[in-house]
N, C-alpha and C positions, 0 to 999 in steps of 0.2 A: 233846054228846059226840062225840069224833072217831072215825070208823070206821077199820077196818084199811086200807081202800082209800085213805082220805084220808091216813093216815100214810104209806102206800106212795108216794102221789103227791107228798108233801112231802119225803120222805127218800130215795127211790130204792130199789134192790134190797136190802132189809134182810137177806135170806137169805145175802148174801155177806159181810156186814160182819165176822163173826167167823171166817171161813174163807177169806179172800181169798188166792189163790195166783197170783203173777205168771206162772207157767209155764202156767197153765190158759187156753186160748184163749177159752173162754166168759167167764171172769172178766175178761180183758183187754178183750174186746168190751163187756161190761157196764159196765166203768169208762169206756171211751170214750163210750158212749152216755149215761151219767149226766152226764159233764162237758158234753156238748152240751146235755142238758136243763138243766144249770145255767145255760147262756147264755140259754136261753129264759126261765128264771125270773128271771134278772138283769134282763132287759128288761121283764118283766111287773112286777117290783118297782118298776122305775123309773117305769113308766106309772101304777102305783097310788100313787106317792109314798110308798112304804114306808120306814120308818125304825125303827131299834132292833129290838125283839122282833118287829116285824111283818115283818121281812125273811125271805123263804122260801128264798132261793137257797143259802146256805152249806151246808146238809146234803148237797147233791149232790156237794160235793167234800171238805168237812171230814171226813166219815166214811171217806174213802179216804186220809186223811192228805195231802191237797193243800191249798194255799192260793191265793187269788186274787192273782196277781202284777200283772196289768194288764188293763184292759178296753179293747176296741177299739170306737171310737165312730164312727158314720157321719157324714160331714161335712154331709150334706144335712138329715137329720131328727134328728140327735144321738142316735139309738137305739144300743143296745148290740147289735152284730151278732156279736161274737166276744170271746174272752177267752184270756189266757195263764195256765195253772195251773202252779204249781210244787210238786213233791213235797217235803214236809217230812221224811218218814221212810219208809224201807223197811228191813226186816231185812237186815243185812249178808250173810246167807246167799244172798239172791237176786242179789247183785252178783257172786257166784262162778259163777253158772250162766247159760245162754243159753235164751231171751231174758231180759234183765234190765230193771228198771224204767226209765222215762224220767225225766229231770230236769224236763222241761216238756212239757205237752200244750197245743196251740193248737187251740181248738174254735170252730166256727162254727154258728150257728143257721140255721134255714130261715125261710120266710115266716111272719109273724104277721099275721093278717087284721084286727087291731084298727085303728081309724081312725088312730091316731098313726103307724103304720108301714106300713099297707097300700099306700099310693101308691108309696113308694120301693122297697119289697120287690117289688111287681109290675113296676116299671120294671127292676129287676135281673133278674127272671124273663124279661122280654122280651129283655134283652141276652143271656141264656143261649141263647134260641131263635135269635137272630141271630148267635151266635158272637162277641159283642162284650163279653163279661164282662170280658175283660182290660183294656178301655178304661175301666172304671168306677173311680171314686175309692175305692169300698169294697174292690174287689179290690186296688188298688194299696197301700192301707193294710194290708190283710191280708198281702200278699206281703212288704212291708217288715218287718212283725213277724216273719214266718217266717224271712226271710233273716237279719235281725239276730240272732235267737235261735240259729240254726244256726251262724252265724259265731262266736258267743260260746262255745257249749258243744259244737259238733260234731253231725253228723247222727244219730248213734246215740242221742243223748240227747233227741231231739225227736220227738214224735208229732203228727200232724195228725188231726183228726176233724171231721166235719160231717154235717148231715142236710138232705136236700132241696136247697134253694138253697145252704145252707151246705156240702153235699157237693160241689156244683159249684165253690165257692170253694176248698175243700180239695183237690179233684182238680186244678184248674188250678195251684194253688200247688205241689202235689206234682209235677206234670208239669214245671213250669219248673225246680224244684230237681233233678229227675232228669236233665234235659238238661244241667245243670251238674255232673253226676256225684255228686249228693247224693241218695241214696235214703232217704226218710223213711218210717217206719212210719205208715201212713195208714188210717183207718177211714172208709168212705163208706157212710152209711146212706140208703137210698132215693134214690140219685143220679139226677137226670133224664137220660133218654136222648132226645135231641132228634131224633126221627124219627117216621115213621108207626108207631103201636103195633101192629105185625103180630101180635105174640105174644098181645096181649089181644083184638084185634078179630076175627081170623080163627081159627075153631075147627077147620076141616078141616085135618088135618096135611099131607095130600098137597098141597093148594093152598098152604098156608103155605110148605112146602119149595120148591115150584115158584117162588113169588114171590121167595124169597130167592136161589135159584140164578140166576134171571133177572137180579136186581139185581146179583149178583156179576159175572156175565158182562158186563153193560153197563158197570159201573164199571171193571172191569179193562180192557175194550176201549178206553174213552175215555182212561183213564190212560196206556195204552200208546201210543195214537195221539198223545197230547199230550207224549210223551217225558218223563213225570214220574218214571220210575224212574231212580235214581242208579246210576252205574257202580260206585261203591265202596260196597257195602252197609254197611261198617264206619262210614261217616260218615253214614249215613241216620239222621235224628233218631228215626224210629220204632224202629229197631234199638237205638239208645242208650236210648230210653225203656223198652224191653222188660226192662231190668235191674231196673226198679222194679216191685214186686208189691204194689199196694194191696189191702186187705181190703174187699170189697164185699158189702153186705147188701141183698137185694132180696126183694120179695114179688110172686108172680105175679098177685095180685089188685089190684096197684097199677099203673095204666096209666102212671104217670110214670116208673117204673123197670123195669117187667116186660120191656121189650124187650132188656135186657141178657142175659136168659136165652136168648132166641133168637139174639142176636148171637154169644155164645160157643159155643153148641151148634152153630150153623150152621158156624162155622169148623172145628170138630172133625169134623163130618159131611163137609165138603168134602175134608178130609184122607183120610177113609175112602174116598171115591169116587175118589181118585187125582188130584184136581185141586187139591191143596194149593198148588201154585205160583201158580196163577191166583188163588186166594182170598187168598194173601198180598199180591198186588198190590192186590186190591180192599179188603183190610182197612186198608191205609194211607190210603184215600181215602173220600170220600162223593161222591155226585153233586153236592151243594151246593158242596163245596169245589172240585171240578173246574170247575164253572161260574164260581165266583168267581175262580179262577185264570185262566180264559179271558178274563175282562173286566178283569183286572189287579188284583184285590183278593186279597191273600194271606190265606187262611183255613184254619185247622187245626181241624177239628171236635173239640170237647172230649170227646165221648163215645167216640171211637175209641181204645180202650186196647189195647195189645198183650198185656198180661199182667195177670191179676187172680186173687186167691183169692176165689171167689164163694160166698157162703152164701145159700141160698134158704129162706125160711120156708114150709114145705109144709103147715102147719096152716091150716084154713079161717079166713077173716077175715069178721067179721060185716058190715063196711061199709068204705067207702073210708078213713074216718078211722082205723080200726084197721090197715088194710093199709098205709097211708102213715105211720103214727105211729112215733115213736121208741121208745115203751115196749116194743114187741114184742121188742126186741133185748136186753133184760136179763131177760125173763120166762122162767123155767126150764121152764115146762110146755108150751112150744111145741116143735114138731119141726122140725129143719133138715137140709138136705143141703148139703155143702160140697165144692168141687172146685177144683183149681188149673188155670187155663187159661193156657198160656204160648205166646207167639209163637215160632215155629220158623224 
């Protein structure tokens, strides 16, 4: 006999299916998370050799009136790392209001630790750490799909969504599109922050703030000394990027993404201390990117975002799996805090 939990895991957030509202931010977030989960299940179906009635993935998009348009396949291990979903139907009423439904959602899964995908997924994780994700064939294939879809239907009709490693792919694709003046609605679930996890490791608030302030002073000082500030701020890629506002979802108990909380809160705190100009210089850079520039390697850290609408899950997590999992983002019994952080 199938339990309620098993039905939920197979089908997604059933509590939304009869009352879905495109104007509701929780519903939109739940949809994006469900489509990402659909990519996970697609790959698990592939690994299980599922066929016919044994296929578990379709409920994650069928019940939201989407269809699978295209699967993105990794060149190395032939795994399904992403998918393009196409909306079959939305009530005409919602096309008269803002925001309105997308025609396509391009979703990317994170790491799957099963033997068939573990090796290539971990290699991609290492490329994230080294700021070399853009060099990977998986990202190139992902970005080609994003670019072609946007060119076909326009940026307002395309969403991006990703979890963990998939959030890094979605973030990098979204950044590149934003630099070309195409701002896509983007949902980033538990995106990796490639830095020392100060937010998670250091509990003393005074020490934590002191370390962040010292880091900002050092970064801004080195950047200024290296003449990295542009004379025309209008042409600064970081300023151009600030027009893009991705939706970011993080859990303070997840060391992979928790540092985003401190990153954005620190920027706001520096403004309050009257040293916002210095922090704006530091925000554009990281120590790693400055060192890379000094030795001739151009590197732009993926995690340095000028603007984001960040939602934090403030409910306690039982373990790392729950804190880093995708399911938390469609479960209505959790508590969240949301705030817009904008580069000034």
